[in-house]
N, CA, C, O and the ligand as a Tripos MOL2 file, in Angstrom:
@<TRIPOS>MOLECULE
protein
  301   299    76     0     0
PROTEIN
NO_CHARGES

@<TRIPOS>ATOM
      1 N         -46.5700   66.1140  129.4540 N.3       1 MET1
      2 CA        -45.7000   66.7930  130.4130 C.3       1 MET1
      3 C         -46.3780   68.0710  130.9000 C.2       1 MET1
      4 O         -47.0300   68.7750  130.1290 O.2       1 MET1
      5 N         -46.2160   68.3580  132.1810 N.am      2 LYS2
      6 CA        -46.8100   69.5590  132.7540 C.3       2 LYS2
      7 C         -45.8900   70.7510  132.4860 C.2       2 LYS2
      8 O         -44.6670   70.6440  132.5850 O.2       2 LYS2
      9 N         -46.4920   71.8680  132.1490 N.am      3 CYS3
     10 CA        -45.7040   73.0710  131.8500 C.3       3 CYS3
     11 C         -45.0680   73.6060  133.1340 C.2       3 CYS3
     12 O         -45.7480   73.7780  134.1460 O.2       3 CYS3
     13 N         -43.7400   73.8700  133.0850 N.am      4 ILE4
     14 CA        -43.0650   74.3860  134.2820 C.3       4 ILE4
     15 C         -43.0990   75.9110  134.3440 C.2       4 ILE4
     16 O         -42.6600   76.4980  135.3330 O.2       4 ILE4
     17 N         -43.6020   76.5440  133.3220 N.am      5 VAL5
     18 CA        -43.6610   78.0130  133.3160 C.3       5 VAL5
     19 C         -44.9540   78.4950  133.9700 C.2       5 VAL5
     20 O         -44.9160   79.2780  134.9200 O.2       5 VAL5
     21 N         -46.0810   78.0350  133.4720 N.am      6 CYS6
     22 CA        -47.3490   78.5110  134.0400 C.3       6 CYS6
     23 C         -47.8970   77.5440  135.0890 C.2       6 CYS6
     24 O         -48.7900   77.8940  135.8600 O.2       6 CYS6
     25 N         -47.3520   76.3250  135.1120 N.am      7 LYS7
     26 CA        -47.7350   75.2980  136.0760 C.3       7 LYS7
     27 C         -49.2240   74.9350  136.0060 C.2       7 LYS7
     28 O         -49.7570   74.3070  136.9200 O.2       7 LYS7
     29 N         -49.8780   75.3270  134.9350 N.am      8 LYS8
     30 CA        -51.2980   75.0120  134.7810 C.3       8 LYS8
     31 C         -51.5410   74.1420  133.5700 C.2       8 LYS8
     32 O         -52.2930   73.1690  133.6130 O.2       8 LYS8
     33 N         -50.8840   74.5170  132.4900 N.am      9 GLY9
     34 CA        -51.1370   73.8370  131.2300 C.3       9 GLY9
     35 C         -50.3460   72.5560  131.1200 C.2       9 GLY9
     36 O         -49.4510   72.2920  131.9220 O.2       9 GLY9
     37 N         -50.6820   71.7660  130.1240 N.am     10 SER10
     38 CA        -49.8530   70.6280  129.7900 C.3      10 SER10
     39 C         -49.4360   70.7730  128.3340 C.2      10 SER10
     40 O         -50.0940   71.4470  127.5410 O.2      10 SER10
     41 N         -48.3220   70.1220  128.0050 N.am     11 THR11
     42 CA        -47.7580   70.3110  126.6750 C.3      11 THR11
     43 C         -48.3180   69.2970  125.6960 C.2      11 THR11
     44 O         -48.6810   68.1770  126.0540 O.2      11 THR11
     45 N         -48.3730   69.7320  124.4550 N.am     12 GLU12
     46 CA        -48.8070   68.8610  123.3700 C.3      12 GLU12
     47 C         -47.7490   68.8910  122.2890 C.2      12 GLU12
     48 O         -47.1070   69.9180  122.0700 O.2      12 GLU12
     49 N         -47.5590   67.7520  121.6020 N.am     13 PRO13
     50 CA        -46.5540   67.7510  120.5350 C.3      13 PRO13
     51 C         -46.9590   68.6750  119.4000 C.2      13 PRO13
     52 O         -48.1220   68.7280  119.0000 O.2      13 PRO13
     53 N         -45.9800   69.3950  118.8950 N.am     14 GLY14
     54 CA        -46.2400   70.3080  117.7900 C.3      14 GLY14
     55 C         -44.9430   70.6650  117.1010 C.2      14 GLY14
     56 O         -43.9190   70.0100  117.2960 O.2      14 GLY14
     57 N         -44.9930   71.6990  116.3020 N.am     15 ALA15
     58 CA        -43.8030   72.1620  115.5960 C.3      15 ALA15
     59 C         -43.7220   73.6680  115.7250 C.2      15 ALA15
     60 O         -44.7370   74.3610  115.8030 O.2      15 ALA15
     61 N         -42.4880   74.1620  115.7450 N.am     16 THR16
     62 CA        -42.2860   75.5960  115.9100 C.3      16 THR16
     63 C         -41.1910   76.0790  114.9740 C.2      16 THR16
     64 O         -40.5200   75.2820  114.3190 O.2      16 THR16
     65 N         -41.0210   77.3810  114.9190 N.am     17 THR17
     66 CA        -39.9390   77.9900  114.1420 C.3      17 THR17
     67 C         -38.9240   78.5610  115.1150 C.2      17 THR17
     68 O         -39.2700   79.3040  116.0340 O.2      17 THR17
     69 N         -37.6650   78.2040  114.8990 N.am     18 VAL18
     70 CA        -36.5890   78.6500  115.7830 C.3      18 VAL18
     71 C         -35.6790   79.5760  114.9870 C.2      18 VAL18
     72 O         -35.3190   79.2610  113.8530 O.2      18 VAL18
     73 N         -35.3030   80.7150  115.5680 N.am     19 SER19
     74 CA        -34.3020   81.5480  114.9040 C.3      19 SER19
     75 C         -33.1010   81.7190  115.8180 C.2      19 SER19
     76 O         -33.2390   81.9740  117.0150 O.2      19 SER19
     77 N         -31.9270   81.5720  115.2330 N.am     20 ILE20
     78 CA        -30.6820   81.6330  115.9840 C.3      20 ILE20
     79 C         -29.7820   82.6890  115.3570 C.2      20 ILE20
     80 O         -29.5060   82.6620  114.1580 O.2      20 ILE20
     81 N         -29.3360   83.6130  116.1850 N.am     21 ASP21
     82 CA        -28.4630   84.6930  115.7430 C.3      21 ASP21
     83 C         -27.0890   84.4030  116.3140 C.2      21 ASP21
     84 O         -26.8550   84.6040  117.5060 O.2      21 ASP21
     85 N         -26.1820   83.9320  115.4770 N.am     22 LYS22
     86 CA        -24.8870   83.4830  115.9760 C.3      22 LYS22
     87 C         -23.7910   84.0730  115.1030 C.2      22 LYS22
     88 O         -23.6780   83.7490  113.9210 O.2      22 LYS22
     89 N         -22.9880   84.9410  115.6990 N.am     23 GLY23
     90 CA        -21.9260   85.5850  114.9270 C.3      23 GLY23
     91 C         -22.5080   86.3540  113.7630 C.2      23 GLY23
     92 O         -23.4140   87.1690  113.9340 O.2      23 GLY23
     93 N         -21.9820   86.0890  112.5690 N.am     24 ALA24
     94 CA        -22.4410   86.8050  111.3820 C.3      24 ALA24
     95 C         -23.6320   86.1140  110.7330 C.2      24 ALA24
     96 O         -24.1290   86.5620  109.7000 O.2      24 ALA24
     97 N         -24.0840   85.0280  111.3390 N.am     25 THR25
     98 CA        -25.0930   84.1930  110.6920 C.3      25 THR25
     99 C         -26.4040   84.1920  111.4770 C.2      25 THR25
    100 O         -26.4200   84.0200  112.6960 O.2      25 THR25
    101 N         -27.4870   84.3860  110.7560 N.am     26 ILE26
    102 CA        -28.8170   84.2230  111.3470 C.3      26 ILE26
    103 C         -29.4660   83.0380  110.6390 C.2      26 ILE26
    104 O         -29.5760   83.0110  109.4140 O.2      26 ILE26
    105 N         -29.8880   82.0710  111.4280 N.am     27 VAL27
    106 CA        -30.5070   80.8880  110.8520 C.3      27 VAL27
    107 C         -31.9370   80.7780  111.3710 C.2      27 VAL27
    108 O         -32.1740   80.8270  112.5780 O.2      27 VAL27
    109 N         -32.8740   80.6320  110.4630 N.am     28 VAL28
    110 CA        -34.2700   80.4070  110.8110 C.3      28 VAL28
    111 C         -34.6060   78.9780  110.4050 C.2      28 VAL28
    112 O         -34.4430   78.5930  109.2460 O.2      28 VAL28
    113 N         -35.0740   78.2020  111.3660 N.am     29 ILE29
    114 CA        -35.3730   76.7960  111.1020 C.3      29 ILE29
    115 C         -36.8570   76.5620  111.3440 C.2      29 ILE29
    116 O         -37.3720   76.7950  112.4370 O.2      29 ILE29
    117 N         -37.5190   76.1030  110.3150 N.am     30 ARG30
    118 CA        -38.9570   75.8540  110.4060 C.3      30 ARG30
    119 C         -39.2320   74.3900  110.6740 C.2      30 ARG30
    120 O         -38.4230   73.5200  110.3490 O.2      30 ARG30
    121 N         -40.3710   74.1310  111.2630 N.am     31 GLY31
    122 CA        -40.8180   72.7530  111.4570 C.3      31 GLY31
    123 C         -40.0270   72.0120  112.5160 C.2      31 GLY31
    124 O         -39.8560   70.7960  112.4300 O.2      31 GLY31
    125 N         -39.5420   72.7390  113.5190 N.am     32 VAL32
    126 CA        -38.7800   72.0970  114.5990 C.3      32 VAL32
    127 C         -39.7600   71.4220  115.5650 C.2      32 VAL32
    128 O         -40.6670   72.0760  116.0800 O.2      32 VAL32
    129 N         -39.5830   70.1170  115.8140 N.am     33 PRO33
    130 CA        -40.4910   69.4460  116.7400 C.3      33 PRO33
    131 C         -40.3310   69.9870  118.1580 C.2      33 PRO33
    132 O         -39.2120   70.1600  118.6400 O.2      33 PRO33
    133 N         -41.4420   70.2510  118.8140 N.am     34 ALA34
    134 CA        -41.4080   70.8120  120.1600 C.3      34 ALA34
    135 C         -42.6470   70.3660  120.9050 C.2      34 ALA34
    136 O         -43.6570   70.0000  120.3060 O.2      34 ALA34
    137 N         -42.5510   70.4040  122.2290 N.am     35 ALA35
    138 CA        -43.7310   70.2240  123.0730 C.3      35 ALA35
    139 C         -44.2050   71.6260  123.4420 C.2      35 ALA35
    140 O         -43.4400   72.4150  123.9970 O.2      35 ALA35
    141 N         -45.4450   71.9330  123.1390 N.am     36 ILE36
    142 CA        -45.9490   73.2980  123.2900 C.3      36 ILE36
    143 C         -47.0710   73.3160  124.3160 C.2      36 ILE36
    144 O         -48.0100   72.5220  124.2480 O.2      36 ILE36
    145 N         -46.9550   74.2410  125.2740 N.am     37 CYS37
    146 CA        -47.9690   74.3660  126.3270 C.3      37 CYS37
    147 C         -49.2750   74.8770  125.7250 C.2      37 CYS37
    148 O         -49.2920   75.8710  124.9990 O.2      37 CYS37
    149 N         -50.3460   74.1950  126.0320 N.am     38 SER38
    150 CA        -51.6370   74.5900  125.4710 C.3      38 SER38
    151 C         -52.2070   75.8110  126.1830 C.2      38 SER38
    152 O         -53.1590   76.4190  125.6930 O.2      38 SER38
    153 N         -51.6440   76.1780  127.3230 N.am     39 THR39
    154 CA        -52.1480   77.3240  128.0800 C.3      39 THR39
    155 C         -51.3470   78.6040  127.8070 C.2      39 THR39
    156 O         -51.9280   79.6280  127.4490 O.2      39 THR39
    157 N         -50.0120   78.5540  127.9740 N.am     40 CYS40
    158 CA        -49.2210   79.7870  127.8360 C.3      40 CYS40
    159 C         -48.3870   79.8180  126.5570 C.2      40 CYS40
    160 O         -47.8290   80.8590  126.2130 O.2      40 CYS40
    161 N         -48.2960   78.7030  125.8570 N.am     41 GLY41
    162 CA        -47.5640   78.7030  124.5900 C.3      41 GLY41
    163 C         -46.0710   78.4980  124.7210 C.2      41 GLY41
    164 O         -45.3480   78.5800  123.7280 O.2      41 GLY41
    165 N         -45.5870   78.2300  125.9400 N.am     42 GLU42
    166 CA        -44.1590   77.9440  126.1220 C.3      42 GLU42
    167 C         -43.7710   76.7120  125.2990 C.2      42 GLU42
    168 O         -44.5130   75.7330  125.2230 O.2      42 GLU42
    169 N         -42.5860   76.7910  124.6860 N.am     43 GLU43
    170 CA        -42.1360   75.7030  123.8310 C.3      43 GLU43
    171 C         -40.9570   74.9810  124.4670 C.2      43 GLU43
    172 O         -40.0200   75.6130  124.9530 O.2      43 GLU43
    173 N         -41.0090   73.6780  124.4620 N.am     44 TYR44
    174 CA        -39.9310   72.8580  125.0150 C.3      44 TYR44
    175 C         -39.3240   72.0460  123.8820 C.2      44 TYR44
    176 O         -40.0110   71.2860  123.1990 O.2      44 TYR44
    177 N         -38.0200   72.2240  123.6990 N.am     45 ILE45
    178 CA        -37.3160   71.5110  122.6400 C.3      45 ILE45
    179 C         -36.3320   70.5620  123.2950 C.2      45 ILE45
    180 O         -35.5620   70.9770  124.1610 O.2      45 ILE45
    181 N         -36.3390   69.3080  122.9030 N.am     46 ASN46
    182 CA        -35.4770   68.3460  123.6050 C.3      46 ASN46
    183 C         -34.0210   68.4370  123.1470 C.2      46 ASN46
    184 O         -33.7150   69.0240  122.1090 O.2      46 ASN46
    185 N         -33.1330   67.8440  123.9460 N.am     47 ALA47
    186 CA        -31.6840   67.9980  123.7520 C.3      47 ALA47
    187 C         -31.2170   67.4670  122.4050 C.2      47 ALA47
    188 O         -30.3350   68.0580  121.7810 O.2      47 ALA47
    189 N         -31.8020   66.3510  121.9440 N.am     48 ASP48
    190 CA        -31.4080   65.7990  120.6420 C.3      48 ASP48
    191 C         -31.7550   66.7680  119.5250 C.2      48 ASP48
    192 O         -30.9860   66.9480  118.5810 O.2      48 ASP48
    193 N         -32.9200   67.3890  119.6420 N.am     49 THR49
    194 CA        -33.3360   68.3450  118.6220 C.3      49 THR49
    195 C         -32.4130   69.5570  118.6180 C.2      49 THR49
    196 O         -32.0820   70.0880  117.5580 O.2      49 THR49
    197 N         -31.9940   69.9990  119.8180 N.am     50 ILE50
    198 CA        -31.0730   71.1420  119.9070 C.3      50 ILE50
    199 C         -29.7370   70.8050  119.2410 C.2      50 ILE50
    200 O         -29.1450   71.6560  118.5780 O.2      50 ILE50
    201 N         -29.2610   69.5700  119.4130 N.am     51 LYS51
    202 CA        -28.0300   69.1490  118.7280 C.3      51 LYS51
    203 C         -28.1780   69.2510  117.2170 C.2      51 LYS51
    204 O         -27.2780   69.7260  116.5230 O.2      51 LYS51
    205 N         -29.3250   68.8010  116.7150 N.am     52 ASP52
    206 CA        -29.5670   68.8820  115.2670 C.3      52 ASP52
    207 C         -29.6200   70.3440  114.8120 C.2      52 ASP52
    208 O         -29.1220   70.6820  113.7380 O.2      52 ASP52
    209 N         -30.2240   71.2030  115.6320 N.am     53 ILE53
    210 CA        -30.2780   72.6370  115.3030 C.3      53 ILE53
    211 C         -28.8520   73.2000  115.2340 C.2      53 ILE53
    212 O         -28.5330   73.9770  114.3330 O.2      53 ILE53
    213 N         -28.0000   72.8090  116.1830 N.am     54 GLU54
    214 CA        -26.6190   73.2990  116.1820 C.3      54 GLU54
    215 C         -25.8610   72.8520  114.9330 C.2      54 GLU54
    216 O         -25.0370   73.5920  114.3960 O.2      54 GLU54
    217 N         -26.1560   71.6180  114.4710 N.am     55 LYS55
    218 CA        -25.5310   71.1320  113.2340 C.3      55 LYS55
    219 C         -25.9560   71.9850  112.0440 C.2      55 LYS55
    220 O         -25.1380   72.3400  111.1960 O.2      55 LYS55
    221 N         -27.2480   72.3070  111.9940 N.am     56 ILE56
    222 CA        -27.7690   73.1230  110.8940 C.3      56 ILE56
    223 C         -27.1180   74.5050  110.9210 C.2      56 ILE56
    224 O         -26.7410   75.0400  109.8780 O.2      56 ILE56
    225 N         -26.9870   75.0840  112.1290 N.am     57 VAL57
    226 CA        -26.3490   76.4040  112.2600 C.3      57 VAL57
    227 C         -24.8860   76.3210  111.8330 C.2      57 VAL57
    228 O         -24.3850   77.1980  111.1290 O.2      57 VAL57
    229 N         -24.2030   75.2520  112.2660 N.am     58 GLY58
    230 CA        -22.7980   75.0630  111.9160 C.3      58 GLY58
    231 C         -22.5820   74.9660  110.4180 C.2      58 GLY58
    232 O         -21.6240   75.5320  109.8910 O.2      58 GLY58
    233 N         -23.4680   74.2470  109.7230 N.am     59 SER59
    234 CA        -23.2660   74.1130  108.2840 C.3      59 SER59
    235 C         -23.5980   75.4140  107.5500 C.2      59 SER59
    236 O         -23.0120   75.7030  106.5060 O.2      59 SER59
    237 N         -24.5270   76.1930  108.0850 N.am     60 ALA60
    238 CA        -24.8140   77.5070  107.4850 C.3      60 ALA60
    239 C         -23.6210   78.4400  107.6600 C.2      60 ALA60
    240 O         -23.2970   79.2200  106.7640 O.2      60 ALA60
    241 N         -22.9620   78.3560  108.8320 N.am     61 GLN61
    242 CA        -21.7790   79.1900  109.0660 C.3      61 GLN61
    243 C         -20.6330   78.7750  108.1490 C.2      61 GLN61
    244 O         -19.9230   79.6240  107.6100 O.2      61 GLN61
    245 N         -20.4530   77.4560  107.9730 N.am     62 LYS62
    246 CA        -19.4090   76.9610  107.0770 C.3      62 LYS62
    247 C         -19.6410   77.4290  105.6510 C.2      62 LYS62
    248 O         -18.7050   77.7490  104.9190 O.2      62 LYS62
    249 N         -20.9150   77.4600  105.2780 N.am     63 ALA63
    250 CA        -21.2540   77.8920  103.9230 C.3      63 ALA63
    251 C         -21.1230   79.4050  103.7650 C.2      63 ALA63
    252 O         -21.2630   79.9290  102.6600 O.2      63 ALA63
    253 N         -20.8530   80.1090  104.8700 N.am     64 GLY64
    254 CA        -20.6590   81.5520  104.8080 C.3      64 GLY64
    255 C         -21.9340   82.3360  104.5760 C.2      64 GLY64
    256 O         -21.9000   83.4380  104.0280 O.2      64 GLY64
    257 N         -23.0700   81.7670  104.9960 N.am     65 LEU65
    258 CA        -24.3470   82.4380  104.7880 C.3      65 LEU65
    259 C         -24.5940   83.4820  105.8750 C.2      65 LEU65
    260 O         -24.2800   83.2480  107.0420 O.2      65 LEU65
    261 N         -25.1460   84.6130  105.5040 N.am     66 ASN66
    262 CA        -25.5520   85.6150  106.4940 C.3      66 ASN66
    263 C         -26.9250   85.2970  107.0520 C.2      66 ASN66
    264 O         -27.1690   85.4150  108.2530 O.2      66 ASN66
    265 N         -27.8120   84.8950  106.1660 N.am     67 ILE67
    266 CA        -29.1590   84.5190  106.5760 C.3      67 ILE67
    267 C         -29.5010   83.1990  105.8870 C.2      67 ILE67
    268 O         -29.3710   83.0680  104.6700 O.2      67 ILE67
    269 N         -29.9350   82.2410  106.6720 N.am     68 ALA68
    270 CA        -30.3250   80.9590  106.1080 C.3      68 ALA68
    271 C         -31.6980   80.5820  106.6480 C.2      68 ALA68
    272 O         -31.9460   80.6980  107.8490 O.2      68 ALA68
    273 N         -32.5780   80.1400  105.7840 N.am     69 VAL69
    274 CA        -33.8810   79.6240  106.2050 C.3      69 VAL69
    275 C         -33.9140   78.1500  105.8200 C.2      69 VAL69
    276 O         -33.7970   77.7880  104.6500 O.2      69 VAL69
    277 N         -34.0760   77.3130  106.8400 N.am     70 GLN70
    278 CA        -33.9790   75.8710  106.6300 C.3      70 GLN70
    279 C         -35.2390   75.1950  107.1390 C.2      70 GLN70
    280 O         -35.9180   75.6940  108.0360 O.2      70 GLN70
    281 N         -35.5300   74.0640  106.5520 N.am     71 GLN71
    282 CA        -36.5710   73.1930  107.0900 C.3      71 GLN71
    283 C         -35.8750   72.1770  107.9770 C.2      71 GLN71
    284 O         -34.8700   71.5870  107.5810 O.2      71 GLN71
    285 N         -36.4040   71.9700  109.1750 N.am     72 PHE72
    286 CA        -35.8050   70.9960  110.0790 C.3      72 PHE72
    287 C         -36.0900   69.5910  109.5520 C.2      72 PHE72
    288 O         -37.2290   69.2510  109.2310 O.2      72 PHE72
    289 N         -35.0300   68.7810  109.4680 N.am     73 ASN73
    290 CA        -35.2010   67.3870  109.0720 C.3      73 ASN73
    291 C         -34.6550   66.5200  110.1860 C.2      73 ASN73
    292 O         -33.4570   66.5400  110.4670 O.2      73 ASN73
    293 N         -35.5160   65.7710  110.8090 N.am     74 ALA74
    294 CA        -35.0710   64.8850  111.8820 C.3      74 ALA74
    295 C         -34.1090   63.8530  111.3150 C.2      74 ALA74
    296 O         -34.3750   63.2460  110.2780 O.2      74 ALA74
    297 N         -32.9820   63.6580  112.0050 N.am     75 ALA75
    298 CA        -31.9540   62.7350  111.5220 C.3      75 ALA75
    299 C         -32.4280   61.2990  111.6670 C.2      75 ALA75
    300 O         -31.7010   60.3700  111.3140 O.2      75 ALA75
    301 ZN        -47.5890   76.8990  130.2310 Zn       76 ZN76
@<TRIPOS>BOND
     1     1     2 1
     2     2     3 1
     3     3     4 2
     4     3     5 am
     5     5     6 1
     6     6     7 1
     7     7     8 2
     8     7     9 am
     9     9    10 1
    10    10    11 1
    11    11    12 2
    12    11    13 am
    13    13    14 1
    14    14    15 1
    15    15    16 2
    16    15    17 am
    17    17    18 1
    18    18    19 1
    19    19    20 2
    20    19    21 am
    21    21    22 1
    22    22    23 1
    23    23    24 2
    24    23    25 am
    25    25    26 1
    26    26    27 1
    27    27    28 2
    28    27    29 am
    29    29    30 1
    30    30    31 1
    31    31    32 2
    32    31    33 am
    33    33    34 1
    34    34    35 1
    35    35    36 2
    36    35    37 am
    37    37    38 1
    38    38    39 1
    39    39    40 2
    40    39    41 am
    41    41    42 1
    42    42    43 1
    43    43    44 2
    44    43    45 am
    45    45    46 1
    46    46    47 1
    47    47    48 2
    48    47    49 am
    49    49    50 1
    50    50    51 1
    51    51    52 2
    52    51    53 am
    53    53    54 1
    54    54    55 1
    55    55    56 2
    56    55    57 am
    57    57    58 1
    58    58    59 1
    59    59    60 2
    60    59    61 am
    61    61    62 1
    62    62    63 1
    63    63    64 2
    64    63    65 am
    65    65    66 1
    66    66    67 1
    67    67    68 2
    68    67    69 am
    69    69    70 1
    70    70    71 1
    71    71    72 2
    72    71    73 am
    73    73    74 1
    74    74    75 1
    75    75    76 2
    76    75    77 am
    77    77    78 1
    78    78    79 1
    79    79    80 2
    80    79    81 am
    81    81    82 1
    82    82    83 1
    83    83    84 2
    84    83    85 am
    85    85    86 1
    86    86    87 1
    87    87    88 2
    88    87    89 am
    89    89    90 1
    90    90    91 1
    91    91    92 2
    92    91    93 am
    93    93    94 1
    94    94    95 1
    95    95    96 2
    96    95    97 am
    97    97    98 1
    98    98    99 1
    99    99   100 2
   100    99   101 am
   101   101   102 1
   102   102   103 1
   103   103   104 2
   104   103   105 am
   105   105   106 1
   106   106   107 1
   107   107   108 2
   108   107   109 am
   109   109   110 1
   110   110   111 1
   111   111   112 2
   112   111   113 am
   113   113   114 1
   114   114   115 1
   115   115   116 2
   116   115   117 am
   117   117   118 1
   118   118   119 1
   119   119   120 2
   120   119   121 am
   121   121   122 1
   122   122   123 1
   123   123   124 2
   124   123   125 am
   125   125   126 1
   126   126   127 1
   127   127   128 2
   128   127   129 am
   129   129   130 1
   130   130   131 1
   131   131   132 2
   132   131   133 am
   133   133   134 1
   134   134   135 1
   135   135   136 2
   136   135   137 am
   137   137   138 1
   138   138   139 1
   139   139   140 2
   140   139   141 am
   141   141   142 1
   142   142   143 1
   143   143   144 2
   144   143   145 am
   145   145   146 1
   146   146   147 1
   147   147   148 2
   148   147   149 am
   149   149   150 1
   150   150   151 1
   151   151   152 2
   152   151   153 am
   153   153   154 1
   154   154   155 1
   155   155   156 2
   156   155   157 am
   157   157   158 1
   158   158   159 1
   159   159   160 2
   160   159   161 am
   161   161   162 1
   162   162   163 1
   163   163   164 2
   164   163   165 am
   165   165   166 1
   166   166   167 1
   167   167   168 2
   168   167   169 am
   169   169   170 1
   170   170   171 1
   171   171   172 2
   172   171   173 am
   173   173   174 1
   174   174   175 1
   175   175   176 2
   176   175   177 am
   177   177   178 1
   178   178   179 1
   179   179   180 2
   180   179   181 am
   181   181   182 1
   182   182   183 1
   183   183   184 2
   184   183   185 am
   185   185   186 1
   186   186   187 1
   187   187   188 2
   188   187   189 am
   189   189   190 1
   190   190   191 1
   191   191   192 2
   192   191   193 am
   193   193   194 1
   194   194   195 1
   195   195   196 2
   196   195   197 am
   197   197   198 1
   198   198   199 1
   199   199   200 2
   200   199   201 am
   201   201   202 1
   202   202   203 1
   203   203   204 2
   204   203   205 am
   205   205   206 1
   206   206   207 1
   207   207   208 2
   208   207   209 am
   209   209   210 1
   210   210   211 1
   211   211   212 2
   212   211   213 am
   213   213   214 1
   214   214   215 1
   215   215   216 2
   216   215   217 am
   217   217   218 1
   218   218   219 1
   219   219   220 2
   220   219   221 am
   221   221   222 1
   222   222   223 1
   223   223   224 2
   224   223   225 am
   225   225   226 1
   226   226   227 1
   227   227   228 2
   228   227   229 am
   229   229   230 1
   230   230   231 1
   231   231   232 2
   232   231   233 am
   233   233   234 1
   234   234   235 1
   235   235   236 2
   236   235   237 am
   237   237   238 1
   238   238   239 1
   239   239   240 2
   240   239   241 am
   241   241   242 1
   242   242   243 1
   243   243   244 2
   244   243   245 am
   245   245   246 1
   246   246   247 1
   247   247   248 2
   248   247   249 am
   249   249   250 1
   250   250   251 1
   251   251   252 2
   252   251   253 am
   253   253   254 1
   254   254   255 1
   255   255   256 2
   256   255   257 am
   257   257   258 1
   258   258   259 1
   259   259   260 2
   260   259   261 am
   261   261   262 1
   262   262   263 1
   263   263   264 2
   264   263   265 am
   265   265   266 1
   266   266   267 1
   267   267   268 2
   268   267   269 am
   269   269   270 1
   270   270   271 1
   271   271   272 2
   272   271   273 am
   273   273   274 1
   274   274   275 1
   275   275   276 2
   276   275   277 am
   277   277   278 1
   278   278   279 1
   279   279   280 2
   280   279   281 am
   281   281   282 1
   282   282   283 1
   283   283   284 2
   284   283   285 am
   285   285   286 1
   286   286   287 1
   287   287   288 2
   288   287   289 am
   289   289   290 1
   290   290   291 1
   291   291   292 2
   292   291   293 am
   293   293   294 1
   294   294   295 1
   295   295   296 2
   296   295   297 am
   297   297   298 1
   298   298   299 1
   299   299   300 2
@<TRIPOS>SUBSTRUCTURE
     1 MET1         2 RESIDUE 1 A MET
     2 LYS2         6 RESIDUE 1 A LYS
     3 CYS3        10 RESIDUE 1 A CYS
     4 ILE4        14 RESIDUE 1 A ILE
     5 VAL5        18 RESIDUE 1 A VAL
     6 CYS6        22 RESIDUE 1 A CYS
     7 LYS7        26 RESIDUE 1 A LYS
     8 LYS8        30 RESIDUE 1 A LYS
     9 GLY9        34 RESIDUE 1 A GLY
    10 SER10       38 RESIDUE 1 A SER
    11 THR11       42 RESIDUE 1 A THR
    12 GLU12       46 RESIDUE 1 A GLU
    13 PRO13       50 RESIDUE 1 A PRO
    14 GLY14       54 RESIDUE 1 A GLY
    15 ALA15       58 RESIDUE 1 A ALA
    16 THR16       62 RESIDUE 1 A THR
    17 THR17       66 RESIDUE 1 A THR
    18 VAL18       70 RESIDUE 1 A VAL
    19 SER19       74 RESIDUE 1 A SER
    20 ILE20       78 RESIDUE 1 A ILE
    21 ASP21       82 RESIDUE 1 A ASP
    22 LYS22       86 RESIDUE 1 A LYS
    23 GLY23       90 RESIDUE 1 A GLY
    24 ALA24       94 RESIDUE 1 A ALA
    25 THR25       98 RESIDUE 1 A THR
    26 ILE26      102 RESIDUE 1 A ILE
    27 VAL27      106 RESIDUE 1 A VAL
    28 VAL28      110 RESIDUE 1 A VAL
    29 ILE29      114 RESIDUE 1 A ILE
    30 ARG30      118 RESIDUE 1 A ARG
    31 GLY31      122 RESIDUE 1 A GLY
    32 VAL32      126 RESIDUE 1 A VAL
    33 PRO33      130 RESIDUE 1 A PRO
    34 ALA34      134 RESIDUE 1 A ALA
    35 ALA35      138 RESIDUE 1 A ALA
    36 ILE36      142 RESIDUE 1 A ILE
    37 CYS37      146 RESIDUE 1 A CYS
    38 SER38      150 RESIDUE 1 A SER
    39 THR39      154 RESIDUE 1 A THR
    40 CYS40      158 RESIDUE 1 A CYS
    41 GLY41      162 RESIDUE 1 A GLY
    42 GLU42      166 RESIDUE 1 A GLU
    43 GLU43      170 RESIDUE 1 A GLU
    44 TYR44      174 RESIDUE 1 A TYR
    45 ILE45      178 RESIDUE 1 A ILE
    46 ASN46      182 RESIDUE 1 A ASN
    47 ALA47      186 RESIDUE 1 A ALA
    48 ASP48      190 RESIDUE 1 A ASP
    49 THR49      194 RESIDUE 1 A THR
    50 ILE50      198 RESIDUE 1 A ILE
    51 LYS51      202 RESIDUE 1 A LYS
    52 ASP52      206 RESIDUE 1 A ASP
    53 ILE53      210 RESIDUE 1 A ILE
    54 GLU54      214 RESIDUE 1 A GLU
    55 LYS55      218 RESIDUE 1 A LYS
    56 ILE56      222 RESIDUE 1 A ILE
    57 VAL57      226 RESIDUE 1 A VAL
    58 GLY58      230 RESIDUE 1 A GLY
    59 SER59      234 RESIDUE 1 A SER
    60 ALA60      238 RESIDUE 1 A ALA
    61 GLN61      242 RESIDUE 1 A GLN
    62 LYS62      246 RESIDUE 1 A LYS
    63 ALA63      250 RESIDUE 1 A ALA
    64 GLY64      254 RESIDUE 1 A GLY
    65 LEU65      258 RESIDUE 1 A LEU
    66 ASN66      262 RESIDUE 1 A ASN
    67 ILE67      266 RESIDUE 1 A ILE
    68 ALA68      270 RESIDUE 1 A ALA
    69 VAL69      274 RESIDUE 1 A VAL
    70 GLN70      278 RESIDUE 1 A GLN
    71 GLN71      282 RESIDUE 1 A GLN
    72 PHE72      286 RESIDUE 1 A PHE
    73 ASN73      290 RESIDUE 1 A ASN
    74 ALA74      294 RESIDUE 1 A ALA
    75 ALA75      298 RESIDUE 1 A ALA
    76 ZN76       301 GROUP 0 **** ****
């Protein structure tokens, strides 16, 4: 896929770390699959992956955690 930010690079599959600050909870998720631009480093995360991230954030909030560090596990 061509990068829409720099319009020069193309993306390569990789993994990234995502941090989400939501309400009283901060969740850091490692190993999130993403397409990463080889030129500018922009990261593209697909909609299914974002849904999984939201589930992880939701369960951390239910557990009443202030800070959670999770490894992303593809469903
Ligand atoms: Zn780019």
